[in-house]
C-alpha positions, 0 to 999 in steps of 0.5 A: 439042368447044369452038369458040374464036375467036382474034383475031390467031390466026394468028401468035405467042401466038395461033398457039400457043394455036390449035396446043394448043386443036387438040391437044384436037379443038376448033374454031378460027376465027383472025382475021388482018390482012394475010398470007393465006399465015400464016394458011392455014399455021396453019390447016394446022397446026391441022388436022394437030394434030387440030383444025378451023380456019377464017380470017378477015380482019379489022382489030379496030379497025373495027367492022364487021370485028368484027361480021362476024368474030363472025357468020362464025365462029357461021356456020361452027361453029354456036356460041362457047364461048370468045374470046381477045382476042389482037390487038396491036400495038406501035410502036418505042421511044420517050419519050412527048414524041416520040410522034406523035399518029398513033402514039397514035391507032392504038395505042389504036385496036388495042389498046384500042377494038379490045379493047373492041368483040371484049370487047362481042361477047363478051358479047352472043354468049356470055351466056346472058341473050341466047341464049348458052351461057356460056363463057370469054373471055381477055384478053392484057394484058401485064407492061408494064401493071404496069411501065410501059415507060418510054422504050419503050412507055408507050402500049402499056403504058397500052393494056394496063392498059386490059384489066386493068381490062376483065378485072375489071369484065366479069367482074362484069358477066357472072358471073350469065350464065355468062360467066368474064372473064380476063386473061393478062399475059405477060412478055418472049415470044420473037415477032415483036412485038418485030421489029415494033417495031424491036427483033427481039432485045428478049426475049432481051436483057432477059430476062438480067436476069429472075429466071429469066434467059431469054425465055418461049416462046409455048407457055408463055403458051398453057398459061395461056390454055388453061387459062382457056378450059378447064372446069379454071378453072371458078371462075377469073373476073377473074383476072390471071394473070402469065406472066413468069418472075417479072418 
């Protein structure tokens, strides 16, 4: 049985990943930022699917919350075998010239600073030279990192490009410590992140022009993430895997 920490693990791609892990009988530590009822529901679904679950509230952009999250997850389950760095935000469509400083700051606080904090703690907890047992770290990037998202989310796209670089560099740092680091770049996936940016129909609307002609499902992204967490991907590290329907 593996123990996996998933940030933003109670909704969307995080939730789908947790449920797929649960079907393998794994233990899941799931972080969330505000909606306890949704977190409790996801934890119940994980248990019903055959896994173990614990939920922890916290903001990945706050260092003390990240430290507490990792501490509590390890205290609950005894160890960590993998971390999925999934928590992230998007904002309303806008050209860069019209974005406020507050928007930019929050975007990079959550999507870059928060992700780097979680990656740092993963390195500290999993690395064999620091007392860990090795493991796998999966970063949730986005196809936006290579498309740029002009007139919509160039801030979001840039924040995800930082995770591509992090996957490559950290994989090299931790390769001798038994830790694999990879990134998954989803494309237009049907999750509520689009609604949070004011475009609930965005995935369906834009996916009509993609090679596959449809949006992706969270479960399709979860399959890639769980493969990277599993021993089946034992020689894969520093990879960036697109799950974007050919987009």
